[in-house]
Structures are given as structure tokens and as C-alpha cells.
N, C-alpha and C positions, 0 to 999 in steps of 0.2 A: 129205821128197819126197812129191809128189802126182802121180799120173798120171791123166789123164782121156782115155779112149779111146786109151790108148797114147801120149799126148803129155804130156811133162813140163810141169807148171804152174810159172810163174815165181813164186817165193815171196818175192821181194824187197819186194813191196808188201803182204805179209800181216803184220799186227801182232798183238800179244797180245790185242787186242780182238776179233780175227776168229775165234778158235777156243777151244774148251773141251773137256771130256771128252764133251760131248754134241753139239757142232755145230762146223762149220768153214765159213767163208765165203772164197771165192777167185774170181779172175777166170779165165774159160776161156781157154786159150792159143789163139793163132792157128794155123790150118791152111791148107795150100795147096789141098786139095781136100776136098769134103764126102764122107764115107764113113760106112758103118754102124758102130755101136758095136762095138769089139772086146771080148773077154772077158778079164779083168773090165773093166766100165765104169770103176770107180774103184779105185785102188790107193793106199794110204797107208803110208808108212814113217817111223818116228820116228828121232831121233838115237841112240837106244839099240839100233837094229837091228830093233825090232819091226815087223811088217808085217801089214796086214789089207787084204782086198779084197772086192769085191762079187760075186766069182765064185760062181755057183750060186744067186744070189738074183735071180730074174726080176723082182722088184718094183722093182729098182734098175736103171734104164737112162737113158741120156742120149745125145742125138744132135745133131750140128751141123746147122743149117738151111742152106738155100741162101743164097747171098750176096744182100744187099739192094742194089738198084741204083736210084738216082734218075736217071731218064732225061731229065726235062724239068721246068721251072718256068714256070708261065704266070700272069701276066706275069713276066718276069725282072727288071723294074724297077718298083717300086711304092712307095706311101706308107704310113706307119703307119695302121692301120685298114682298109686295103684287103684284099680277099679274093683269095687266090692258090690255085692248084691244083698239087700235086706229082703227077707220074706216074712209074711205074717198076715194079719187080718186088719181091715179098716185102717191101713197105713196113711190114707189121706185125711183121716180124722173128720170125715164128713164134708170136706172141702173138695174142690176140683183139681187142686194142685198144691205143691209144697213150696214154702218160701225159703226154708233152710233146713239142713240136716247137720247136726253137730256130731262129729266123731273125734274122739281124742281131745275134747275140750275146745275145738275150733270148728268153724263151718267147713263142710266139704268143699273142695274146689269147684265141683260142678255136679248138679243133679242131672244125670243123663236121661233118665226116664222115671216116671212115678205113677203108680197105680195102687189100688187098695190092697193088692196081694204081693206086689213086688216093687222095690225101689232100687235103682242102679245109680251109683255115684262114684266120683273120683275123690280120693282122700286128700286132705289138706296137710299143712306142715306142722304136725304135732308129734311129740314123743310121749304124751301122757297116756295113761290107761284110765279110761273113764266110761261112763254110760253113753249110749247113743241117744241123742235127743232129736225128735222130729217135730217140726213146727209147720202148721197148716198155713196156706196162703191168705186166709181171711179169718178174722175173729180172734187171732192170737192163740188158738188152741195148740197144745203140744203134748207129747208123750215121751217118757224116758224109759229106756230099757232097764230090766232088772239086774242085768249083769254087765260088767265092764267089757269094753272092746280093747284088745291089746295090739299096739303097733309094733312093728319089727324095729327094734332099736339099733340094728346093725346097719341100717341104711343111713348114709350121711345126709343130713339136711342142713339148711341155713348156711350153705356154702357161699351164698350171696347175702347182702345186707341191704335193706331198704332204710334210708335215712329220712326221706321226706316225700310227701305227696302234695303236689300243687296243681290246682287248688284242692283243698281237702274235702270239697263237696261240689255238687253241680247237678246238671240234668243230662238226659240222654243227648249225645252229640257233643258234649263238652270235651275239649282237649285237656288231657291230664298228663303231667310230667312226673315220673317216679325217679327220684334221685337216690343213688346208693353206691355200693362197691361190688366188684367182682361179678358184674353182669357180663357174661360172655356174649358179645354182640351177635355171634353166629348161632347161639344156642337158646336164646330167649324164645320160647315157643308159645307160651300162653300167659295171659295176665287176667286176674279176676278183680273186679271192684265190687265190694259189698256182695260177694257171692255170684256176680254176673260176669261172664267172660267179655272182656273189652277187645277192641281191634287194635293190634300192635301196629303203629305207624313207623316208628324208627327206634333203634336201640344201639347203644354202645356200651362200653365197660362201666360207665357211671350214670347213664341216663336212659330211660325208656319213655317214649311218648306214645300214648294210647288215646283212643276215642271211646268215651263212656258209652256203654250199651243202654238199651231200655231196661229199666228195673222191673223185677217181677212184682214186688210190693214196695210201698214206701213206709219206712219205719220211723222217720223223723229222729234217727240216731245214727251215729257213725258205725260202720261195720268193717270187717277185715279187708286188707289188700294182700293179694297173694301173687307171687311171680314164680312161674315154673321155668326152670332151665333144664333142657334135655327132654328126652321122650318119656311119655308116661310109662311107669314101671321101672325107670332108671333115671329119675329126675331129682334135682335139688329144688326145693321150694322155700322161698323166703318171704318175709313181709308180715310175719305173724303179729308184730307190735304196731304195724302201720294201720291206718283206717281211712275210709272214704264214706261219704254220705250222699245218698240220692235225694235231690229235691224234686218234688212232684211238679209236673207241668201245670197243675191246677192249684199249686200252693198259694199263689196270689189270688185270694178270694174275690177281691174287687179293686178296681182302680177308677177313681171318679174325679173329674170328668174324663172321658176318653178322647176328647179333642181340645185343642187350645193352642196357645203360643206363648211367647215370652211373658212371664209374670203370672200365668194361670196357676192358681193354687190347686195342687194335685194331692189326693189322699190315696195311698196304697195300703190295703189291708191284707194281712196274712197272719191272723192271730195265733194259730197253732204252731206254725214254723217259727215266727218271730219269738214266741214265748220260749220254745225249746232252745233256740240259739242264744237268747239273752241269758239263760241260766248258765251257759258256758262262756259268757263274756263276748259273744259274737254279735256285733251290731253293724248297721249300715254305715258306709262312709261315702258312697257315690250312688247317684241315680242316673239312669239313661232313659230318654223318651225318644223312640223312633231314631235311635242312633246319635242323638244329641246328649252327650254326657256332661254332667256337672259335678263338682266336688261338694262335699258337705263338711265344712271345716268346723268340727264340733257339733253340738246339738243346741244351736241357738234359734230363737224364734224366727230369725231372719231367713233361715234356709231349711231348718228341719225341726219339727215338733214331734216328740214322742208321746203317744197317747197310752195311758196306763190303766190296767184294771185295778180293782180295789184290793183284793186279797188273793194271792200275794201280788207284789208289784212286778209286772211283766210287760214287755213291749208288745203292743197289739197292732200298731199301724205306724206308718211314717207319713208326714205331710211336708211338702216342699213347694217351692215356686219353680215353674218351668224355666229353663234357660233359653236364651235367644237361639234362633236357628236361621240359617242362611236361605233356606227354601222349604217348601212344603215337603212333608215326608210321612210315611206310614211305617211303623215298626213296633217292636215289643217294648214293654216296660221292663227295665233291668235294674236290679238292686245289687250292688257290689258290697260285700261285707269286709270287715277288717281282717278276715282270715283269707282274703283273695277270692273266695267263692262268689259265684254270680247266680242270681235267681232271675229267671225270665218268666213273664206272664202275659197278660192281656195286651192286645195291640193298642197303640196310641197314635193319634193323627195330629201332626202339626198343621195348622191352618195358615196358609201364606196370605197375610193381609197385604193389600196394595192400594195406595192412594194414587189415583190417575189424574185428578185435577183439583185445583183449589181456586175458588173465585169469590172475591178478588184476592190478590196475593198480598195486599196490605190494607190497613184500615185503622180507624180509631174507635173510641168508645161508642157502642151502638151499631157498629157496622154489622151487616148480615153476611155471613160467610157460608158458602156451600162447598162441601167436601164430597167428592165422588170417588168410587173405587170398588174393590171386592173384599169381602170378609172384613169390613171396617171395624166391626165390634168384636168378632171372634168368639161368639157364644155369650150367653147371659144377656144382660141389659147394659145399655150405655151408662157409664158412671161419671166420667169427666172428659172434657175436651179442653186442652190448653193450647193457646195460640201465642207463640213467642213469650210464654210466661203469663199471658192474660187468660182469664177464665172465659169459657164460652158457655152461654146460657142456651140450653137445648130448645130448638124450635121444632125440629123433625129429625127422626133417625131410623135407619134400618141398616142392613149389611152393605148396601150399595150407595146410599145417600145420607149425609148428615148435614143439617143446617143449624148453625148456632149464631147467636148475637153476642158480639164482643162486650165484655164487662171489664173495662179498664179505665183507670183514672191516674193522673199524676200522683205521686212522683215516679211512676214507672218511666224509665229513660225513654225519651222521645227517639224514635228511629230504631228501637230495639228490634233485632231480628233473631229468629229461632225456629225450631221445628214445631209442627203440630203434633201433639201427643194425645192419643185416644186410649182410654182404659175402659174395661168392662167390669161388671160386678164379679166375674170369675177371676179378676186380676190380670187378664190378658192385656198386653200393651202393644200399640201400633204407633210407630214414629214415622213422620214424613222423611223422605230421603234428603241428603244435604242439598240437592238441587231444588228442593221444594220448601225452602225457608219462607217464613211468613214475617211481615214487618208491621210493627205496631206504630201508628202515626198519631201525632197530636198537633193542634194549633197552639203550641206551647209558648208562653211568655210574649204573646203578640202585643204590639203597640200600634196606634192609629194616628196618622197625621193627615189633615189638621184635626183638631179636637172638636170641631163643630162644622156644620154646613147645611146644605139644602139639596133638593133634587138636582142632579147634574154635577154636584161637587165631586171632583176627583180625589180619591183618598189613597193613601199608601199604607199598606200593612207590612210591618216588620216583625219577624218572629222565627219559629222553627216549624217548617212546613214539610220536611222530609221529601215528599214527592208532590210538588204543586200541581202536576198534571192531573192528579186525582181529585182536586177541589171542584165541587159542583155549585156551591152557593156560599155567599157571605152576607151576614146581616150585621148592621152597625146601629146600636141603639134601637133595635127592633125593626129597622128599615132595611129592606133588601138592597144589596149592592151588586151591580153587574161586573163580573170579572173581565177586565180588559186584557191583561196579560199576566200569567204567572211567570214572573221574570226569573226567579231563582228560588232556592230553598229558604231564603230569608227575606224576600221582597216580592210583594204582590200589589198590583194596581187595580182599583175598581172604581165604579161610578155609582153614586147613590141614585136609586130609582124614585119615581113619584110615589 
């Protein structure tokens, strides 16, 4: 049960989509007279008997406005493209502006001016005789006239035909292509997308390119596209069956994190818009971060995860791994849908990681390696460091210096070379450049001749030494041996010490 100002709300039209633990959407009930709000303004009761109200909370108040009355329409018979004037009382329905006026069953081409006592508009492309419907710009309030408005059926309309609108949705500033037939390129004068006049960029007989305007309100549903050919009052208007939808600039409610690089796990949330699009089969296929676009081939965990609400099943967010980028960049988060529409939201920053030095450039198990650079971790905490396939055990790390100790043992191939790969807990990946390869070295399969001796005995070591110049000490049977000459990668001579 819901009571608003003491009047029961009809819950038959309230579905599972209209309420949650944090919000409820419902239609205000009809009242016979306008009265001040009773206390409490809002009273909620659950099927378990729990009850909560707004009593004592002065910040929560709601009041019915005076009835809206459409007193006159001038002229009462007109043609599509004509200008008409509505006069009456409280025509703004308590709001500050109007989002739409329907005349003849379709939205007016343009609301030229709107006030409580007078509304001036341009008629759209309809031949129907139907009531006039006025919708306020906030709260979803509307009023319908008691009598029908009649359009002049002698005026020819739909002399042109709109076949497609690409993309079918977008934001202010989006370029939109309207394809059709019989567009007189010299006579296309005005184009409206979802009730707002767009800027015509180019036009010919079969195509019109426009720039989407700023929307008056966001409805999360498609609305009409209308093309006017010729001057107002003597115009052909087409596009009644076509539609376009405005996406809000704030439709992306969150994007986390807002910085990262290749491999960073990114979550983009837009519960309301994603849910409304999913009901029509519109789903994301590509994402872009600061201009770096990547495809989403299907919905597999490797590149995209859809998070679902419980009842009903609807898309709430998308999760994906950031693609690689050639350089640092700052730009918007972009979601491209399978209907070609694009949603842009919060800014995202690509962090350009850079390894400036690696010391030493090769080593074996236990070697201490120091990596220097900028944005080495790229957000989050250090997760792994791999050196030519060998694991690095963390000694010290921050965004400019990382020290690791090599943990590697045979049978890793002796002399193996490869990149240094750094990953963070956000999934961000940084790889050393091809010129910064690291080499894993071993004293592999070494043999000693002679097999016995004393202080001063010269011994010969034969094996796999990769880079003998890096050898610092040799022990034989626990006795130190002084290196005389690292002669090659397979032969070293040393002398046993006292």
C-alpha cells in the first residue's frame, strides 16, 4: 500500500522494475479537489505489515497543482507545418517548461514558446483527428484536451520517405544520417530528432546528415524523427514512422577505475539505460577508453562480463579488460551498441608506463634485479614480475623502482631471453621494449677437470655459461677458486685457493 497526501495509490500498474530498497516509482492518484498536503505526505506499507512514513520530515512534501485547462486552439483546423496557439490555465502543469506536445497523435515539430497561459507550437506530420496532449518537462505529468483537434487533410504530406536513421540513438553533438527517398536537396529546411531541432549539415535526394541538438529531457525511449521540406505553412513533413533516442551525458553512472593501461579490469555502470536497451535487444559490442577502441566478440569472461539483477534479468553493467595503447591519453569512456549507437561518459586516463633501466640485464637464480622507470605498477599494488619467464620475488616496489630476486631453476632453458612483464592487482600490464630483453643464465651441466687437487691446482670448468664475463666467483667442493680467464661460453679456467 502507498498513500500520497492521504489518497491510496493504484498499485496495479507498478511492476518489479519500479521499486527497490532505495527507490519507488508510481503514478499519482486522481483527486476531486486540490488540497494542501496532509501529514504524513507519503506512507508506505509492505505485505509483511511493515510501515514507514514521511511524518516529521519537513524536507519531504508533495502537493497537487491546480487543474490544467486547454481553453482554445487557434486555428482549430490547420496543416502539418503550420503554427498554432494553445490558450488556457496552468499549461505548464506546475513545471517550468514542456517536454512534448502531441497534436494529431504525434509530437509537435517544435514548441516555439510555453507559459502557463499560452503555448505556441509547429504542427507535425499527422492526418489524425485526436486530442491534444501536453507533457511537462519533469515528473511525467500530462494533460489531455477534452475535444479533438482536426488537421486539414487537403495538405499533402509524406511526399518524402524516411527509411533509416543511423545511429538510432546518441548524445548531443552526434552526427546522424537520415536515409530515404524524395528529399529535395534544395528544400530540406528543418529536421527534428525526438522533438528537438537538429542542425542540418548536408542533404541530397536520398540522405540528410544532421548534428544532434541538446535534449530538453531524457526519456530513455525512442521518439519521432521528422523532416520538413519547404517553408512552414506550405511544407511536406515525413518521418512519422522513424525514431531516435537521446542518451544522457550522465547515463554512465560510474566507471572504475578511471586510470590504467593494458589489462586493467574496468567496470562501467549504467543500470537504467542498459536495462531499457537490453529489453529491446540492444547490447554493447565495443568499448573505447580515451580513444583506444577494442571489440567485444561475444560475451565471454575473457573480454566482457554482464552483471545481472535478480528479477527481472536485465543488464546492469559491463566489465572488460583495457586494450593496449601506444601512448598516454585522456578521453571519454565510449560504449558502442549493436544498433550502432554510441554512449559517452566519464573521462578515462591511459597511464604510459616506461621502463628506463634494468640492472643487471641477465642473471641466474637468486640474482637481484633493479627495474627503474615511471608508472611501473600503473595503479593498485604490484602483483607479479616475470623476467624472461622466470618469477621475480619482490624485494621493494613503487611506481619508479622495483627490486626483485630471480626465482628460477633448471629445466628452464639456459640462455633464455625475453621481456620483463610487470602486472598490478588492477590487471594493468607493462612490458619491456624489444631492446630491453632480459637473459636468464645458468651454470648448467658443468664438469670439472681434474677431479681432485689442492691449493694452487688449476682447474677447467666445462659447461653452459651464457655470458662468462658476468661470473664473479667459483667454488669447488666448498673451496673458493680464483677465475683466471673466462675463455668462452663453455670453458672457464680457475685456480683453487688456500
